[in-house]
C-alpha positions as CSV (number, residue, x, y, z in Angstrom):
1,X,13.8,8.9,-21.1
2,X,12.5,11.2,-18.4
3,X,14.7,9.6,-15.7
4,X,18.4,8.7,-16.2
5,X,21.1,8.2,-13.7
6,X,24.3,9.6,-15.1
7,X,26.8,9.0,-12.3
8,X,27.2,8.2,-8.6
9,X,30.2,8.8,-6.4
10,X,30.7,7.0,-3.0
11,X,32.8,7.8,0.0
12,X,32.9,5.4,3.0
13,X,29.8,3.7,1.8
14,X,29.9,0.0,2.8
15,X,33.1,-1.4,1.2
16,X,33.7,1.7,-0.9
17,X,36.2,3.4,1.4
18,X,38.1,6.5,0.6
19,X,37.7,8.7,-2.5
20,X,37.8,7.7,-6.1
21,X,34.7,5.4,-6.1
22,X,32.9,7.0,-9.0
23,X,30.7,5.2,-11.6
24,X,29.4,6.7,-14.9
25,X,26.4,5.3,-16.6
26,X,25.6,6.0,-20.2
27,X,23.4,3.2,-21.3
28,X,19.8,2.0,-20.6
29,X,21.0,-1.4,-19.3
30,X,23.9,-1.5,-16.9
31,X,25.4,-4.9,-16.0
32,X,27.4,-4.8,-12.8
33,X,29.6,-8.0,-12.7
34,X,32.1,-9.4,-10.3
35,X,32.5,-12.2,-7.7
36,X,30.5,-12.4,-4.5
37,X,31.3,-9.9,-1.7
38,X,33.0,-7.4,-4.1
39,X,30.4,-4.7,-3.7
40,X,27.7,-5.3,-6.4
41,X,24.8,-5.2,-4.0
42,X,26.4,-2.2,-2.1
43,X,26.4,-0.2,-5.3
44,X,22.7,-0.9,-5.9
45,X,22.1,0.0,-2.2
46,X,23.7,3.4,-2.8
47,X,21.3,4.0,-5.7
48,X,18.4,2.9,-3.5
49,X,19.5,5.3,-0.8
50,X,19.3,8.5,-3.0
51,X,15.9,7.4,-4.5
52,X,12.3,7.2,-3.4
53,X,11.3,3.6,-3.0
54,X,14.4,2.4,-1.3
55,X,13.2,0.7,1.8
56,X,14.2,1.6,5.4
57,X,16.6,4.6,4.8
58,X,16.4,5.7,8.4
59,X,17.4,2.4,9.8
60,X,20.1,1.9,7.2
61,X,21.5,5.4,8.0
62,X,22.2,4.3,11.6
63,X,24.0,1.2,10.5
64,X,25.9,2.7,7.6
65,X,27.2,5.7,9.5
66,X,28.1,3.6,12.5
67,X,30.1,1.1,10.4
68,X,31.7,3.6,8.1
69,X,35.2,5.0,8.6
70,X,35.1,8.2,10.7
71,X,31.4,7.4,11.4
72,X,30.1,9.1,8.2
73,X,29.5,8.3,4.5
74,X,28.7,10.5,1.5
75,X,27.0,9.9,-1.8
76,X,26.8,12.3,-4.8
77,X,24.5,11.5,-7.7
78,X,23.9,13.2,-11.0
79,X,20.7,12.5,-12.9
80,X,18.2,13.8,-15.4
81,X,14.6,14.0,-14.2
82,X,12.0,15.2,-16.7
83,X,14.4,17.3,-18.7
84,X,16.1,18.8,-15.6
85,X,19.7,18.2,-14.6
86,X,19.9,17.3,-10.9
87,X,22.9,17.0,-8.5
88,X,22.2,15.4,-5.2
89,X,24.8,15.4,-2.4
90,X,24.3,13.4,0.8
91,X,26.7,13.4,3.8
92,X,25.4,11.3,6.7
93,X,27.0,10.9,10.1
94,X,25.8,9.5,13.4
95,X,24.7,12.9,14.6
96,X,24.7,15.1,11.5
97,X,23.1,15.0,8.1
98,X,23.7,17.3,5.1
99,X,21.4,17.0,2.1
100,X,21.9,19.3,-0.9
101,X,20.0,19.2,-4.2
102,X,21.2,21.6,-6.9
103,X,22.9,23.7,-4.3
104,X,19.8,24.0,-2.0
105,X,20.1,22.6,1.5
106,X,17.4,20.3,2.9
107,X,17.0,18.7,6.4
108,X,16.2,15.3,4.9
109,X,15.6,13.5,1.6
110,X,11.9,13.4,2.3
111,X,11.8,17.2,1.9
112,X,12.9,16.9,-1.7
113,X,11.0,13.7,-2.5
114,X,9.4,15.1,-5.6
115,X,12.8,15.7,-7.2
116,X,14.3,12.3,-6.3
117,X,14.6,9.4,-8.7
118,X,11.9,6.7,-8.2
119,X,13.3,3.2,-7.8
120,X,12.0,-0.3,-7.7
121,X,14.4,-3.0,-6.4
122,X,14.1,-6.8,-6.8
123,X,16.4,-8.7,-4.5
124,X,15.2,-12.3,-4.4
125,X,16.2,-13.0,-0.8
126,X,14.7,-9.7,0.5
127,X,11.7,-9.2,-1.9
128,X,10.3,-12.6,-1.0
129,X,9.7,-11.3,2.5
130,X,6.8,-9.2,1.1
131,X,5.0,-12.5,0.6
132,X,6.2,-14.7,3.5
133,X,7.1,-12.1,6.0
134,X,4.9,-10.2,8.6
135,X,1.9,-8.1,7.6
136,X,4.1,-5.0,8.0
137,X,6.1,-6.0,4.9
138,X,3.0,-6.1,2.8
139,X,1.7,-2.9,4.2
140,X,5.0,-1.2,3.4
141,X,4.8,-2.4,-0.2
142,X,1.2,-1.2,-0.6
143,X,2.0,2.1,1.1
144,X,5.1,2.8,-1.0
145,X,3.2,1.9,-4.2
146,X,0.2,4.1,-3.3
147,X,2.3,7.1,-2.2
148,X,3.4,7.6,-5.8
149,X,-0.1,6.9,-7.2
150,X,-1.9,9.3,-4.8
151,X,-0.5,12.3,-3.1
152,X,-3.5,12.6,-0.8
153,X,-2.7,9.0,0.4
154,X,0.9,10.0,1.1
155,X,-0.3,12.9,3.2
156,X,-2.9,10.8,5.0
157,X,-0.3,8.2,5.8
158,X,2.1,10.8,7.2
159,X,-0.6,12.4,9.4
160,X,-1.9,9.0,10.6
161,X,1.6,7.8,11.6
162,X,2.2,11.1,13.5
163,X,-1.1,10.7,15.4
164,X,-0.4,7.1,16.1
165,X,3.0,8.0,17.6
166,X,1.4,10.6,19.9
167,X,-1.4,8.2,21.0
168,X,1.1,5.4,21.7
169,X,3.3,7.8,23.7
170,X,0.3,8.6,25.9
171,X,-0.5,5.0,26.4
172,X,3.0,4.3,27.6
173,X,2.8,7.0,30.2
174,X,-0.2,5.2,31.7
175,X,1.9,1.9,31.8
176,X,4.6,3.8,33.6
177,X,2.0,5.2,36.1
178,X,2.8,8.8,35.3
179,X,-0.8,9.8,34.7
180,X,-4.3,8.6,35.8
181,X,-6.6,6.6,33.5
182,X,-9.1,9.5,33.3
183,X,-6.4,11.9,32.3
184,X,-5.0,9.6,29.6
185,X,-8.4,8.9,28.1
186,X,-9.1,12.7,28.0
187,X,-5.8,13.3,26.2
188,X,-6.2,10.4,23.8
189,X,-9.6,11.6,22.6
190,X,-8.2,14.2,20.0
191,X,-5.8,11.5,18.7
192,X,-8.6,9.1,18.2
193,X,-10.3,11.7,16.1
194,X,-7.2,12.3,14.1
195,X,-6.5,8.6,13.5
196,X,-10.1,8.1,12.3
197,X,-10.0,11.1,10.0
198,X,-6.9,9.9,8.1
199,X,-7.3,6.2,8.8
200,X,-10.6,5.9,6.9
201,X,-8.8,7.3,3.8
202,X,-6.0,4.8,4.1
203,X,-8.5,1.9,4.6
204,X,-10.7,2.9,1.7
205,X,-7.8,3.5,-0.6
206,X,-6.2,0.1,0.2
207,X,-9.6,-1.6,-0.5
208,X,-9.9,0.2,-3.8
209,X,-6.3,-0.6,-4.7
210,X,-6.8,-4.3,-4.3
211,X,-10.2,-4.4,-6.0
212,X,-8.7,-2.5,-9.0
213,X,-5.3,-4.2,-9.4
214,X,-5.6,-7.7,-8.1
215,X,-6.5,-9.0,-11.6
216,X,-3.2,-7.5,-12.9
217,X,-1.3,-9.1,-10.1
218,X,-2.9,-12.5,-11.0
219,X,-2.0,-11.9,-14.7
220,X,1.6,-11.2,-13.8
221,X,1.8,-14.3,-11.6
222,X,0.5,-16.5,-14.4
223,X,2.9,-15.0,-17.0
224,X,5.8,-15.7,-14.7
225,X,4.6,-19.1,-13.7
226,X,4.0,-20.0,-17.4
227,X,2.5,-23.5,-17.5
228,X,1.5,-23.6,-13.8
229,X,-2.1,-24.3,-12.9
230,X,-1.8,-22.2,-9.7
231,X,-4.8,-20.0,-8.9
232,X,-3.4,-16.9,-7.1
233,X,-5.5,-14.2,-5.4
234,X,-5.0,-11.0,-3.4
235,X,-7.5,-9.7,-0.8
236,X,-7.5,-6.9,1.7
237,X,-7.7,-7.7,5.4
238,X,-8.5,-4.6,7.4
239,X,-7.9,-4.6,11.1
240,X,-11.3,-3.0,11.6
241,X,-14.0,-4.9,9.7
242,X,-17.2,-3.3,8.6
243,X,-16.0,0.3,9.0
244,X,-16.2,2.5,5.9
245,X,-16.6,5.9,7.4
246,X,-14.9,8.2,10.0
247,X,-17.4,7.6,12.8
248,X,-17.1,3.8,12.4
249,X,-13.3,4.0,12.9
250,X,-13.7,6.4,15.8
251,X,-16.0,3.9,17.6
252,X,-13.5,1.1,17.0
253,X,-10.6,3.1,18.5
254,X,-12.8,4.1,21.5
255,X,-13.9,0.5,22.1
256,X,-10.2,-0.5,22.2
257,X,-9.3,1.9,25.0
258,X,-9.4,-0.9,27.7
259,X,-7.0,-3.3,26.0
260,X,-4.8,-0.4,24.7
261,X,-4.3,0.9,28.2
262,X,-3.3,-2.6,29.5
263,X,-0.8,-3.2,26.7
264,X,0.4,0.4,26.3
265,X,0.0,0.4,22.5
266,X,-2.7,0.9,19.9
267,X,-3.6,-2.7,19.1
268,X,-6.0,-2.2,16.1
269,X,-6.3,0.2,13.2
270,X,-5.0,0.6,9.6
271,X,-1.5,0.2,10.9
272,X,-2.4,-3.5,11.6
273,X,-4.0,-4.2,8.2
274,X,-2.8,-7.1,6.1
275,X,-3.1,-8.2,2.4
276,X,-3.9,-11.9,2.0
277,X,-2.0,-13.6,-0.8
278,X,-3.3,-17.1,-1.6
279,X,-2.8,-20.0,-4.0
280,X,-5.7,-22.3,-4.4
281,X,-7.3,-20.7,-1.3
282,X,-4.3,-21.4,0.9
283,X,-2.0,-18.7,2.2
284,X,1.2,-18.4,0.2
285,X,3.3,-17.5,3.2
286,X,2.4,-20.7,5.0
287,X,1.8,-23.3,2.3
288,X,3.5,-22.3,-0.9
289,X,6.8,-23.5,-2.1
290,X,9.8,-21.1,-2.2
291,X,9.5,-21.0,-6.0
292,X,5.8,-20.0,-5.8
293,X,6.7,-17.4,-3.1
294,X,9.3,-15.9,-5.4
295,X,6.8,-15.9,-8.3
296,X,4.3,-14.0,-6.1
297,X,6.9,-11.4,-4.9
298,X,8.1,-10.9,-8.5
299,X,4.5,-10.4,-9.7
300,X,3.9,-7.8,-7.0
301,X,7.1,-5.9,-7.9
302,X,6.2,-5.9,-11.6
303,X,2.7,-4.6,-10.7
304,X,4.4,-1.8,-8.9
305,X,6.6,-1.1,-11.9
306,X,3.5,-1.1,-14.3
307,X,1.5,1.2,-12.1
308,X,4.3,3.7,-11.5
309,X,5.1,3.8,-15.2
310,X,1.5,4.6,-16.0
311,X,1.3,7.3,-13.2
312,X,4.6,9.0,-13.8
313,X,4.7,8.8,-17.6
314,X,8.2,7.3,-17.4
315,X,9.8,4.3,-16.0
316,X,11.5,4.3,-12.5
317,X,15.0,3.0,-12.1
318,X,14.8,-0.8,-11.9
319,X,17.5,-2.6,-9.8
320,X,17.8,-6.4,-10.2
321,X,20.2,-7.9,-7.7
322,X,21.7,-11.3,-8.7
323,X,18.5,-12.6,-10.2
324,X,20.4,-15.2,-12.2
325,X,21.5,-16.9,-9.0
326,X,18.2,-16.9,-7.3
327,X,15.6,-17.4,-10.0
328,X,15.3,-20.5,-12.3
329,X,15.5,-20.0,-16.1
330,X,11.8,-19.8,-16.7
331,X,11.3,-17.1,-14.0
332,X,14.3,-15.2,-15.3
333,X,12.8,-15.2,-18.8
334,X,9.5,-14.0,-17.5
335,X,11.2,-11.2,-15.4
336,X,13.1,-10.0,-18.5
337,X,9.9,-9.9,-20.5
338,X,8.7,-7.1,-18.1
339,X,11.8,-5.0,-18.5
340,X,10.9,-1.4,-19.6
341,X,12.0,-0.3,-23.0
342,X,12.0,3.3,-22.0
343,X,13.8,3.1,-18.7
344,X,17.1,2.4,-17.1
345,X,17.9,-1.0,-15.6
346,X,20.8,-2.1,-13.3
347,X,21.5,-5.8,-13.1
348,X,24.1,-7.4,-10.9
349,X,25.5,-10.8,-11.7
350,X,28.6,-12.9,-11.2
351,X,28.7,-13.9,-14.9
352,X,27.0,-12.8,-18.1
353,X,25.0,-16.0,-18.7
354,X,21.2,-16.5,-19.3
355,X,20.7,-12.7,-19.4
356,X,18.3,-10.9,-21.7
357,X,19.2,-10.4,-25.3
358,X,19.9,-6.7,-25.6
359,X,21.5,-4.8,-28.5
360,X,25.1,-3.8,-27.8
361,X,24.1,-0.2,-28.3
362,X,21.9,-0.4,-25.3
363,X,24.0,-1.8,-22.6
364,X,27.3,-1.3,-20.7
365,X,29.3,-3.6,-18.4
366,X,30.9,-2.4,-15.2
367,X,33.4,-5.1,-14.0
368,X,34.1,-4.4,-10.3
369,X,36.9,-6.9,-10.5
370,X,38.9,-4.5,-12.7
371,X,38.5,-1.4,-10.6
């Protein structure tokens, strides 16, 4: 395997207080068992934190450091990535952050992103929000998936978000009556150009992504739903319709000046795009059952796994949090059919029942109740 997590050590991370919270991994499948509230999900969250693909690290840092003893926590991870041994050390406080990879200091994890483990997490209660939550949840899933598939997309997304932040900051100064309308419009002009330049790449890439991979999503859904006659679909809903080039986006941003000045925010653009998921032509988030919503979210996560495997040439870490409790038996079986044979999988559960049939040589059990 080209990615393997050998160990992780935690200090003041969630309920892992004090020293001595070290876990060694030596098998492809790691079952983490124990009763509820003992720290199974927290251990997965620590793996998420040191990996690319773990959602919302910045927000979690604030919460974790604030709630930790002495207002700081640390994580050390040892892993193999494409035949290289890596040691990642993270020490995070409310006002200070120390990141060190193989002895080299970095200001943030994003600076060493190419050398971080890639991870895909399925938590039934959280992952379902991709389907039934706000458009932002679906954009985040697409953006995370495409960032690994296309480095140019990752750069365009970064530049677009920076330009959007600057434009919104200027709009707020008008609301606060710090500058005149004429001055604001003059200062916004270069940011309109910047947003159009990178926004058109985001928009076209998202359109191509859906066109290319929606059939695979549908196939995944039907495998997971087995005998169901559901007819799923996925379509791209851009905020700006009919714009396929830079000048078209620029006109749309300029035409939105009036309402943007009134509201103090950029109301339209690729940052407002959505991805419409339907069953039998009805929106899943509004009309589908919870079981259908779970099936859809699982199909999306498995699509991400398939695409990343193909792009990277190896499987990312796969974290499955308490799927036995949240998924029925048929969906559990379908999920386990997608498990990579050449990757490392971490599965939390309260008891070892209805889990995949795996050779004893390939799995280990970590019982948190005995630690």
